[in-house]
N, C-alpha and C positions, 0 to 999 in steps of 0.2 A: 439805713436800718433804723439808724436814730431818728427823731425829729426836730424839725427846727425851724423857727418862728420869730420874726423879726416886726416890729411897728414902729413907727414917727406917724403922729396925729395930734389931735386937738384935746384929748381927754386922756384921764389916766391910762398907764400903759398897762400896769399889773394886771387889771382883770381882762384884758385883752390877751394878755401874752398866757394866763391860766386858761383860758377858755380854748386858746387853739393848743396849749400842752396837752388839755385832757383828749382833744378830737384825734390827738397826734399818741396819746400814748400805747396803742396797739401796734407799734412799731418799735417799742422799748421800753423797758421799766424798771431799769437797774439804777436810777437816780435821776433829778430832774434839776434843774436850777434857770435863773433868771439875773439878768443884769440891767439895769436902768440910767437912764442919764439925767441929771439934775441939776441943780446950782451947787452940790457939793462935789460932782464931778460922776464918775460911774460908781455906782453901787450895787453889788453882788449879793444875792443868797441864794444856797444850794443846800440839796439833802441828798441823802442816800436811799436808795428806796422809791416806792412811786409817787405819783405829783401829791397824793392827800398829805404826804411828810411834808412836800415843800409848803401846800398852802398852811400847814396847822404851823410853821414858822413863820409866816407871812402874818397870821392871824395875832401874832406876840411881836413880831419884829418886823413892821412893815416898812414899807419904801414907796415913796412919790416920785412921779417923773412920766415925764410923754412920749418918751423913745425909751425901746428897750429890745434885747433877746431873749429867747428863753430855747430851752434844751430837755429832750427828754431820751434818755439814754438807752441804747442797748450795746453792753460793753465789748469793743474789741482789745483796746490796747490798755492795759491796765486792772485791777479789780475794780469792783461795781460798789466804791466808797466815796466818802463828801467829796474827799482833795483829789479823784478824777472825775468829778463831776463837771459838766461844762455850766456856765461860761469860764473858759478859761481868761486870765486878766494879766495884761502889764502894762505900763507905759499907759496909753492912751485910749487902749482898744481891749475891747471884750469880744471873745469868739467862743462863735459856735458850728460844729463842723457834724457833718453824717458823710461818713466813708474812711478810707483809709490814706493815708499820707504815706507813700513807701520806701521814700528818700529820709523819713524824719530821723534817724539815726545820725545819719551824716550830718543832716542838718545841725542839729542838736550837740555834735561834739563841736563842730564848727562856732557855734556863739557861744556855748561853754568857753572853749578856747580865748575867747573875745571877751569875758567877765560877765557874761548871761547867767541867771540862777534859775533853776527848772524847780516847780515843785511837786510836781506829779508824774506819773507814769504813763502819761498818754501821748498819743502823736499830735494832739490838738495844741497842746501847748506850744511845741515847736511852730506853729502857724501864728501864736497871737506873738510872740518873740520877734519872728521875724517879718510880720508884718509891722510892727513896732518900731524896728531897726530901720523898714525900708520908708517908711514916712518920715522918719526923721532926714534919710538921705534923700527920698527923691522931692519932696515937700508938698505933693496934694495926693490924696488918696488913689486919685485915677491914676498917676503915675507908679505909685505904691503897690495897686491892685495888679496892673500889668505884669510888674516885675516878680510879682509874688507866684502868679501863673509861669511865670518862665521857670521859677526855682522850684516848684512843687511837683513832684511826680505822684502817682495814682489816682485815685477816683473819690470826689469829694464834692460837697457844697459846704459852701460856706456861708453864715451871713456875722458881719462885723461891725460890733458899735462903736463908733469913733467919737472922742471928746476933741472940743475944740475946733470943729472943721464944717462949714456947710455943706458937705455932705456928713450926714449923721450915721447912714447906712450903707453897707458897701456888700454887695453878696457876688456869687461866683458859681460857677457849676464844672463840673468835669466827670462825667459818667452818671454821677448823680441826681434827680432832678431838682430843681428850685424853681417856683415860680413868682411874679412879682403880682402881688394884689392891689387893685386901685378901688377904693373905697370911699364913701364921702367925708367917713371922719378921718379917714387917715388912709398910710400906705402902708403895703404889708412885704414882708418876705416870707416864705414859706417850703418846707419841702415837699407839701401835700397841699392840694388845692382844697381839702377836707377840713384843714386847719382854719380856713377863713370862713369858712359854712355860718352865715348869720350875719358876718360883717360886708362882706361882698361877695357879688358873682364874677366880677369881672376881673379876668386873670389874664396875666403875658406869661408864657412860658420860654426861659430862657433856652438857648440851645447849647450843644458843646461850646466849653470854653467863651462862654459870655460872661459879662461883667456888670453887674446893676450897680447904680449908684443914685442914692435916696436923697435927697434934700426935700425940704418942706414945699418948695415949688414945685417938684416934681422928682420925676426917677431918667435918668439917662443909662442906658444901655449900651455898652460897647461889646462889639464882637471880637474877633481876634485880631490881634495887634495894636488893641486899644481903640479901633473907629467908630465913631457913632452906627448904632443899626436899630433898627425899627421891629419890633416883636409883635404880631396883633392881638390885640385886645380880646379875648372871649368869652362869653356866657359858660359858666361852668353850671350844672345840673345838682348841685348839692344847695341843699340850705339847711337850716337848724333843723328844721323837723324833722329830718331824716335820721339823726344820727342816736335818738333816745330809745332806750330798750323798751318803751310803751310798758305792757303788764308783765313782761318779762324777767326771771331771773337775772338772766345772763345774754349779750349779746348774740352769742353761739346757739342758745336756744331761739332766739326770736328770729336767728338767720335760717335754721333747719325748718322752721316752720314757714318761713317767706319762699320756700323753693317752687311750688306751685306757680305762684307767680312770677319768680325769676325765671325758670325753664320757660314758662308761657311768655314772658315779656324778648326773650332770647328767641324765641322758636318763631315769633310774629315776626321778626326781622326776616327771616330766610323762609318761612314756610305761608304757602296760599290755598286754606284747604279749599275754598271754593271752586278754585280750578286745580287742585289736588298736584300742586307743583313744589318743587323745593329749587330755589335761586340762591347760587353762590355769586354774591354782584362783582362784575369785572374779572373773574378767572376763567379762564380757559383750562378744560382741564382733560379734554379726549387724548387719544393716542397721536403720539407727534409733540405734543405738548408739554405733558408730563408722562416720564416714563418710571419714574421712580421716586415716593415721598418719605421724607426723614422728618419726623416729629421729636421734636427736641423740648424737652419741658426738667421742672427741678421737682421732688416732695409729691406733693397730691397734684398738679398738674401731670407728670409724670403716669401717673398712676391714668390718668385722663389719656395721656399719650398712648399707652401701651393698648387701652380699649381702642381709641382709633385708629390704631395699627391693624385688630383684628378685623374691624370692620372694612379698611379700605380693601384687605384680600380676600377677603371673604366675600362681600357684596362686588367690588370693583375687579376685583384678579390683577390688583397692581401691587407690585414689590414695594414693600415700606420697612421703615425701619424706627423704631423708638428708642431713644438715648436719653441718657440722663445727662443735662448739659454742662456739669462741671466735669466730666469725664470727655465729653465729646471733643473740642478742641485741643486736647493735650494728646490724644493718640493721632491727631493729623490725618484727622478721618478722609479718604475722598469722597467724593459728589460727582456723582456719574452726570454726564451733559444730561439736558432735560430732566434734570432732578428738582424737585420742589422741597425746599424748608419751610416746616410748619412751626411755629417757634409760640410756646403757652407759657403764659404769666398773668398771674391774675391782677397784679400791681401796673405790668409790664415795665418794671425797673428792675426785677432780679439780675442782678449783677453776672451772675453766670450764663443765663439763658439770653442777655443782653451781647456777653464776649462770644458765645457760639455764634447768635447771628451773626456778628459782625464778620466772624471766620468762613461762615457760609456767602455771603454779601462778597468777601475777598474771594470766593474762588468763583465769582461769577454768576452765583447762582440764585434764581427766584426767590423770595422771603417772602411767607405770609405769616403774620400775626394773629392769635388766637389772645385777646384781653378783655377783662373788664373796664381800663381805664384807656380811654380812643386818645387822651393826650398826653400819653406816655411816651418814655422813648422808644421802647420796642413798637409802639405803633406809628409813632413818626419817622422810623428810618426802615419799615418795613414797605415793600412793594404794594400789598394787599392786607386790609385788615378783616378780619371776623369776627365784630364787636361781641362779647356777653353783653346781656342787660341786665346782669343780676343786684345793681344798686352797691351802695358801700357795704363793706364787709367787714365788721371791727373786730370778732372773735380772730384770734389768730390763728385759729384750728379751720381749714377752710370746708365749709360744706355747698350753701349755694352757688357758691363760685365752682365747685368742680362740676356739680350735677349739669349747670348752664355750659361749663366749656365741653361736658360729653354730648351734650343735646348739639352744640355746633359741629362737634367733630362727625357728630349722626350726619348730620344735613351734607356735610362736606364729602360724606363716603356715598351716600346716594347721590350727590350729585355728578360726583365722580363714575361711579358706576352708569349711570344713565348716560354721561357724555363718552365713555368708551363702550358703551353698548351690550355692558354685561346683564343689566336689566332694563325692560322695555318702559313705558309710559305707564302702561296699567299697575305695575310693581309699583312704580314711583307713586303716582295715585294712592293705593293700598298704603303704603309704609305714609304717607301724607295724613291718610285716616287715623294711623295708628299716633301719631304723633299730635293730632290734634285734640286727642283725649286723654294724653299722658299728663297734662296737669291736675286736671281732677283725680286720676289715678295715684298721684303724687297726695294727693289732699286726702285720700280713704286710706294711706299707707299712714300719713301723720297723726290722722286716727285712732290705730292702733297703739298709741305711744304709751300707755300704760302698760299693754304686755312687754313693751320692751325694758319699762323701768323693772320688771320684776326680773326679767334676767339679770337685768345690769346688776341688780343689788346683789344676786348671787356670785356675778363675774368678778364683785367689788373685792370679795373677800378671798379671792385666788393671787397668787404671785407670780403664777405664768398662765400663759392661754394662747391655744393653739386656732388658726382661723385657716380653712380649708376650702376649695372649689376648683371648679375645672373651668376651662375656655374664661369666657369674660368674669364669670364669676369669681374666678382666683383672682384676678385684677381687685375685681371689687372687696376679696377677703385680703388682701394687701392693702388697702384702704381701710378696711376695717382696724386691722391690728394696727395700722400708723396711726389713728385716730384716740385708739385705745392708750396707747405709749405716751403721745403728746400731753392729753392733758387730765390723764388718772396714773399714770408712771406706773403701771402693770406692764411688767416686759410680755409681749406679745408676738408673735411669729406667725407668717401666712406663708403657706407651699399650695402649689397646685396640687389636688390631692392625689395624682398619680405617683407624685413625688414623695409622698411620705413614707414607703416601705424603702428607700434610698435614704434613711437617715432620720429624720424626723420623729417618725417612730418609736423610737428612743427615748424623748420627751415624753411619753403619755403615761400616766396613773391616774389613779382615782382622784389625784387633787387637782389635776389640770382639765378646764373646759376645754370642749374641741366646738368652735362655732363654725358651723357648715352653711356654707352659702349654696344653696343647691334648688335653683328653680327645674320646674317638671318638663326638662328638655331633652334631645338625644343622649346628652351626656348622663343624667340623671342616676341610670343604672350601673355606669363605671362609678359614679360618685359613692352611691350607696355601699358595692362594695369594699373600697376603702375606708367608708364610714364603720361598717361593721370590724374592719380589722381595728380602728380606733376603741370601739365600743368591747371588742375582748381582753385589749389592755387594760380595761378601767377608764377610759375616757369618759368625762360626762358629757354627752352631746348635746349641741342645741342647735336647731336643724331651721334654716329659713327659707321655707321654698313657697311654694303658689297652692293652688287647690289642683292640679294635676299630681306633681309631687308629695304632697299630704295622702292622696288616694295612693301612692302605690310606696308611702315609705314604710308601711309595717311599724312593729312594735320597736325602732331603733333608736328611738330618742328619745332621751329625759323629759326635753323642753323642745316644742315647735311652736314655730310662729307660721303661718298661713296667711302670705299675702295675696292681693289680687292679680289673677291671672292677665298676663299682657303678652304680645307676640314676642319671642324667645330674643330677638336681637336688641329688643331695647330694654331686658330686664334688667342692666347695671344701673338704671337709672331710678329704678323702683326700688331694687334690693341696695342701693347707698343710704337710704334713708334709716333702715332700721340699724344700719351698723356704726352710723353716726350717732343715733340714739343710744345706743347700748354705752357705747362710750361716754357720750353727754352725761347720762344717769349715774355710770358707773364713777366719773368724776368727781358728779353732783354727794353720791355716798361716802366717799372718800374725804370730804371737804376741801377739794386741791381748789387752785385759783381757774376757773374754768376758762376764762375769756383770756389770761396772762397767763398760761403757764410758764412754770420756771425754764431760763435758759433759751428761750424762744423770741420771735418777733414776727409781726405778720410780712414786712415786705424785705427781703432778704437782700439788700444792696450793696453788699461788699461778700465776696469771694471768699 
C-alpha cells in the first residue's frame, strides 16, 4: 500500500527521493519522510500529510547526502502522525516498509524486555530495532538480512539505509513488490517501477524472499538461504513523460479521457479486425479444457468480474462464478476439475487477490491473470496473462483500467464461446466489428461531458443517491455508486432494479436522486416499470439510456442522457463513462481531493 524508494548515487539524494515519492503518492498520502546518509550519519525528515508538507519542511530545513530512503504512507499500524511516519531509525539504520509485520507484537515485547525503547505505534519500528540488533550480532548486512527474514512473519517490502558499511542499502521482499533500478547516475530500490521513471528504465524485479545488497560498485541479490542469484534486467515502458496531468485538472479526469485510447490499445492485442477474429494467446478454452470459470477480484475489478461472468454464461453457456477475493479463500471454496481461475488486478499486487490465486494454485487449478502490470507478482505467478494496456493509472479511483479489464473479459468470453461452439465464426466476426468501432464510440460519449457535469452538480447537493439497472447495467450501477462514494463522499447504493421493491424502495423520497442505467435492450421495459415505482415515491429520476431507450421512455425522467447506440452486449463499456464523469464532477463541485480521496490508496497490497 505504501510507497518506498531508495537511492545510492553520484548526485544529491533528496531531489531523487522526492521525485520518486511524488510518483508513488497514489499508493498512500497519510505522511511522508526521507532519511539521508552523510558525514554526520543518518539524518531524517518527516511530515504528516502529503508530500508537499515534506517538501516545505525540506525547503527550510534541508539535508545533503548521496544515499537515502524515502516513504509515502497509507496507515495500517498507528495513526497518520509525524511520530508514526517512516523512515524509522535506531542505531545505524533507517527503515522504510510497505506491508504488515504480523508478529511485530511478539518481537517488540522481546526487545523491550532486552532494553530497547520504541517511539511509535508502528510495526515498522520493530524492523529497525531488530535489524540493528542483528547487525551487531551477525557482523555483516548480508547475514543480518538473512536472519531478519527468518524472524519476520507477514508480507512486506523493505528498504534499509545502513551507516558505516560498504553495503549502503539493503532491500527485501515477501509478498509485496520491490524492484532494483539500474541507472547511469545511481542505483535504486523502489516498490513500483513508476517511481524510477525519468531516472532509469532498467529494472530487476526481486522474487519472493529475495534480498538486495546495494554497494557503490553494484547490487548483489540473494535468494532463499542467502545464496547469490541473478534476476533479469528488463526495460520498463515507463518514462517521465507519461506521468504528468497535461492540461487536465486531475489525473482522474485525464484517465477518463484516455479511455478510447486505453481500450483501443487493449483490444489491439486480441482483436484482428481485418480477419474478423479474436484471439486469446496460449489459451485452450473449449469443452474438456475448461468446464467452469471462477473470476476473482476486489473493488472495481470485482465489478469487471461480474460483467465477465454474465458474458461467459450468456455467450459461451459456460458455468461461471464471480467472487470477492477477500472472502473467497476463507470459506475454503472447492474448485472443480477442469476449472480455470481468472484473477483480475490492476496493479497485479492486490494482496487479497494474490492470496486467492495462490489458494487456487494450491488446489492444482490453472490460473489466468488479467492485469495492467505485466511484471507484477500476479502476472509472474499465473499460467497465462491477459494484459490490459491502459498505461499508468495514477488516480486512486479506477477508470481506464476498469474499461480495459471489461474489454479483455469480453474478448475472453467471445473466444470461449467460439471454442465451445456456442457461436460460429460469423458471429465472432460480427462482434469483432462491434469492438473495432468501440473506441470511437467512447470518444463520442466523452464529448458529452457537459451534460454529465450538469447532472453531477445536482447530485452533489444530495446526501443519498440510489443507482438502478438490470443485467450488466446493474453492475455498471454498482460501479457508479462506488465511484461516487470513493471521491465525493456521498452515500450511494446500487441495486438490481427488480430488487428495489424488496427493500431499497423505502429509501426513496423527493430528496433522493435515482440514477438509472438503462440502454434500450430487452430489459428496458422491465426497468422502466421499476422507474415508475421510484417516481411515484417522489424520486428524482436521472436516466442514462441510448437512442432506442429514449424513444420508448416517455416523460418518466427529470433528466435524461442519450448515449450513442451500440450492440447491447457491449453497453457496459459505453455506460461506464457517464457514471465515472458524474462522480468526478460531483467531487469537483464538493471540492474533495479527487485523485487522492481520504482513507484510500491505489494499490491495496495489505489484507
